[in-house]
C-alpha positions, 0 to 999 in steps of 0.5 A, a space after each residue: 154448717 156447724 155453729 163454729 163454721 158459721 161464725 167463721 163465715 160471718 166474721 169473714 163477711 163482716 171484714 169484707 164489708 168494712 175493707 177498702 179495695 186497697 186493704 183487700 188487695 193488701 191481704 193478697 200480698 206479702 213482704 219479705 221479713 228482712 225488709 222489716 228488719 234493721 240491725 237485727 231488730 224490727 224497724 217501725 220506720 220501714 214498717 210504716 212505709 211498707 205496711 200501710 194497709 196491712 199485709 197477708 203474709 210475712 216471708 221468712 222472719 227466722 230464715 231470711 236473714 243472717 242478722 236474726 240468730 237467737 230464737 228470742 230475737 225471732 219471736 220478738 220480731 214476730 211479735 212486733 210485726 203483729 203488734 204493728 199490724 194490729 195497732 197501727 193499721 185501720 182494721 188490725 188484721 194480723 199477718 201469717 208468718 211463713 217459713 221454710 221447713 223441709 228438713 226442719 225449721 230453716 232458722 239458726 239453731 233449729 234442729 236439722 233432720 235428714 233431708 226429705 229423701 232420707 225421711 222417705 227412706 225410713 218408710 215410717 210415716 209415724 216417725 215422719 209425723 213425729 219429726 214434723 210435729 217437732 218442727 211445728 213446735 219450733 215454728 210456733 215458738 217463734 211465731 211462724 204459722 205456715 210452713 212451705 212443705 212438704 214437697 209432693 213432687 213424684 221425682 223420676 229423673 235423678 238429673 233434677 237437683 231437687 231430688 233430695 227435697 222429694 219423697 221419691 219416685 212412687 206416688 203411693 209412698 210419696 202420698 203416705 209420707 206426705 200425709 203423715 208430714 202434713 198431719 204432724 205439722 198441722 196437728 189435731 187442732 189448727 189453732 195449735 198448729 202450722 198450716 202445711 203447704 204441699 208443693 209444687 202443684 203439679 208434676 214439677 219433678 219430671 221436667 224436660 231433661 231434668 232441668 229446673 223450671 223446664 216444661 213437663 211433658 206428661 200425658 193426662 192419664 199419667 198426670 192424674 194417676 201419678 203426679 196428682 195422686 199425692 196432692 189429692 191425698 193431701 187434700 182429702 186425707 190430711 186436710 192440707 190448708 194451703 197449696 203452692 203452685 209450680 213454676 213450670 208449664 204443662 202443654 203450654 200453660 204455666 201452672 201459675 195461670 192454670 185455672 184447670 189445675 188450681 180451680 177446676 181440679 183442686 177446688 171443683 173436683 177435690 173440694 179444697 177449702 184452703 188457699 193457694 200461694 204462689 211459688 216465689 215470683 212465679 206470678 211475675 214470671 208469667 211476664 218475665 219467664 213464660 211470656 204469656 203476660 205483657 205486663 205485671 197487671 196482666 200477670 196478676 189477672 191471669 194468676 188470680 183468675 186461675 186461683 192463686 190467692 197470695 203472691 210470695 215472697 213480695 208484692 210485685 203483681 198483687 199490689 199496684 198492678 192488681 189495683 189498677 186492673 180492678 180500677 179499670 174493671 179488667 177483673 171484678 171485685 168479687 174475684 178479689 173478695 173470693 181470694 181475700 175470704 180464703 186468707 181471712 178464713 185461715 187467719 181466723 182458724 189459726 186463732 191469730 186474732 185472739 192469740 197473735 203473739 208468742 212467749 218470747 222468753 220461752 222461745 229459746 227453750 224450744 230449739 234443738 233440745 236433747 229430745 229433738 236431737 235424739 229424734 234427729 238421730 233416730 230419723 237419721 238411723 232409720 233413713 240409712 240404706 245398706 246397698 251392698 255388703 259382702 260381709 265386711 260390715 259391721 266392723 269391730 270396735 277394737 279394729 286395729 286401724 281404719 283409714 277414713 277418707 273423702 271430701 264428706 268425711 269431716 265436713 259438717 256443712 255437707 250433711 245438710 240439705 239445700 233448705 237448711 239454714 246453713 246451706 240456704 244462707 251459704 254459711 261457712 259453718 253449720 248453724 247448729 251443732 253437727 256431728 261429722 262421720 269422722 267424729 262419729 267414728 272416733 267416738 265409736 272405736 276403742 282407745 287402741 284403734 288408730 284412725 288415719 284421716 285424709 280428705 283425698 279430693 274435693 267434691 267437684 275439683 279435678 285435683 288428685 294431689 290428695 290421693 297420695 295421703 289417702 293411699 298412705 292412710 289406706 296402706 296403714 289400715 285394715 279397712 278404708 271408709 270412703 265418705 264421698 258424694 255431693 254437696 247440697 245448696 244453691 251456690 255454684 259450689 253445690 251439685 245438688 239442690 234447687 237449680 243444681 241439675 246435672 247431666 251426669 249422675 255419677 260421683 262428681 269430680 275425681 271421686 271415682 278415680 279416688 276409689 279406683 286408686 284406693 282399690 289398688 291398695 288391696 284393702 276392703 273399701 266401705 263407701 259411705 254416700 252423702 248425697 241428694 240424688 240416686 247416683 250411677 255407681 256402675 264404675 266402682 260398685 264392684 270395687 267396694 265391699 260395702 256401700 251405705 247410702 246416708 243421703 243428707 242425714 242432718 245434725 246427727 248424721 255422723 253418729 247415725 253412720 257410725 252406729 251402722 258401721 259398727 253394728 250398734 244399729 242394724 240398718 233397715 232403710 229402703 230406697 224410695 227411688 231407683 239407682 240407674 246404672 247409666 244416665 242414658 237409661 233414664 227414666 228408670 222407675 220401677 213402675 214402668 209398662 212392660 213395653 219399656 223393658 227392652 234392653 240397649 245395645 250395651 246396657 240393660 234397662 234394669 236399675 243398679 239398685 231397685 226401688 225398695 231395696 235395702 239390706 240388713 245384718 240379719 235375714 228375713 223369711 216370708 211364708 204362708 201367704 193367704 188371700 181372702 176372699 179370692 173374688 171381690 166386688 168393685 166396692 169390697 176389700 181383700 185381705 192379704 196375709 203372710 208371716 215374716 220371721 227374723 231367721 238371723 242372729 240380730 234384731 233388725 227392721 224389715 219393710 214388708 212391701 205389697 205390690 199389685 199388677 192388673 194382668 189385663 185392663 182396657 189401658 196398659 198398666 204398670 208391671 207392678 204398683 206399690 199398694 201397701 208397706 209396713 216397717 217392722 222390728 223383729 228380734 232374732 227368731 221373732 215372727 209376726 203375721 201381717 195383713 194388708 186390707 186392700 180396697 178394690 177402689 185402690 186398684 182404680 185407674 183412668 180408662 179410655 174415657 178418662 173415668 176413674 174406674 175399677 174394672 173386673 179382672 185378675 190381679 197378681 199380688 207380690 209380697 217382698 223386701 223390694 220391688 225386685 225381691 219378691 218372696 210371695 205371689 198370689 192372685 185374686 179377682 175383681 168380679 162384676 161390672 166396672 165401677 166409677 169411683 166416687 170422689 171420696 176414694 180410699 187412698 191407702 191400705 190398712 195394715 194389721 200386725 199380729 
């Protein structure tokens, strides 16, 4: 143990010796920031009642109330909370203030980046790290030192409303993007960083019927290989310092009460040294929702013994119920001490005891700077996926007339995801300046171009009254840009987001009817999708000349879409999830077994748009595949090299993708698995040689005895631009005996570009 680590442990032990039972239990609790605020200011009166013995966490000072809108105000309140705890409680232990930060800090005026599914569509971990580094700076400016992100839920059911919050359907991609996000948020020195909180542990994104909170039915092998993989990478590769449990149950055991998940695997197998926070109210839900606890006292015991260290968002069970349990000797004090030690250790590592306060005056300079907006624009551009194009795109800027129609064409609020301040707090107007698609188009075209706008219809309503104006606009124009999709949030008006699960994943309301009516006008239709989940577009796909998937692109979304429409930016995003033809095909992820590929009576089992798909305004040629050596041992590495060339006339990005298939194994294996990728920018005629260094340990799977092993055998290599667009194939062989993989495994391929 290093001197610094030893010093931390000595400080923790010293605190534990001095703490009363009440003070220890207080460190395991939390309080909502809004409960300490009155008339937009910190209230000492409320604090004296609520923070008698200190507190472990403060929930959402910046994003929990409509009253606090100025960054200086946020920073001032954070300082006053910490000052009260340090000066007015016996031991003077500061709190960790946490905030939501899924697509940016969830605070009024903070930068809103593309929603997570959009960030995944960039296939650019370096960009994602820059985004989360910017989020870190904005959070620290207002005193927040823990972020409840990223979601590492591998999502394979578009019905689930939280699709938009995920990085998609593939464990490798989710892990790569997630690790980058965590590294950016925590920084190279946690004293200058924000604790990341990967969630929801575990398998939350594959719930029964796609319904939020529903049970998850997943075999142990699939659970480990698919759903736990990103979390293991987050712990071992990124050094995540906190984890959040999931709401649901697995085989009858709620995750908040699963010692097997939270202690045996997380701490025992993976060596996790951080602390576990409960998803909001999930401990209380052991009594109220799952009915595995008779009262709050029993719920507290189950959660704490399982390994949940802090209760969020406020203290329902880890207060008097937990105190009573200890006093009755239903749970030993050493279990309390263990959890408290983890919280104190984190506060010491953050440097909160030495630097609990922030500079109030500089806080306002940290939010949404010009550089931040340019990064938001870059992320939005790279997140856009061109699903279809018959040649209509890119448009000329001096085009004579354009019809811009649809409910998302001129609605700035609808460009935000569910955990932006705007959507989450149900604001009528965006909390940060947001460019609509219509605005972006108006800025892009020539002064002579005529733009005819008509809303056409709403997101969900059944009224067709607006069709007439939309058709009039189309008849006067050379092309129709239809901006359709979903609205994200937590209200009854929203169709995507937490708790907004859908049984039908086609365009809601009468939006498809609008496309069919516009098609009759005979003008080319460019469909721009603003949405949070992969949609079934089979009814209208043939009626559209081009389809752009923009997801929920954030504050610069309108400019990014316009850049793509008019060719100022060549789209290079790729789908992180498959688009089904029909909801009845689900699940339809690319990494299925061969036995899952049988067709239906009237439908194929293939997706409409596959995982990894995305078109460009240029063309790319793959050649000269070389695999060396052809035979490797179970602890060795194979080099997979090939050329990629831009054979078109425009600069463009291509995401080269490496897939592998284990041809014969002791248990059935997926038809293909993503094992590497790289986003490249190539000038016309430009050529690069790409080499993936694939470790044999990346081929490991859980065998019939549930051992993580590399088995000897032949492996098929597939290189291409999507899971279906395979351009090059080859093979190599792993020789020798089976090898059990040690805990220090290799998660990702190394990529070299010459």
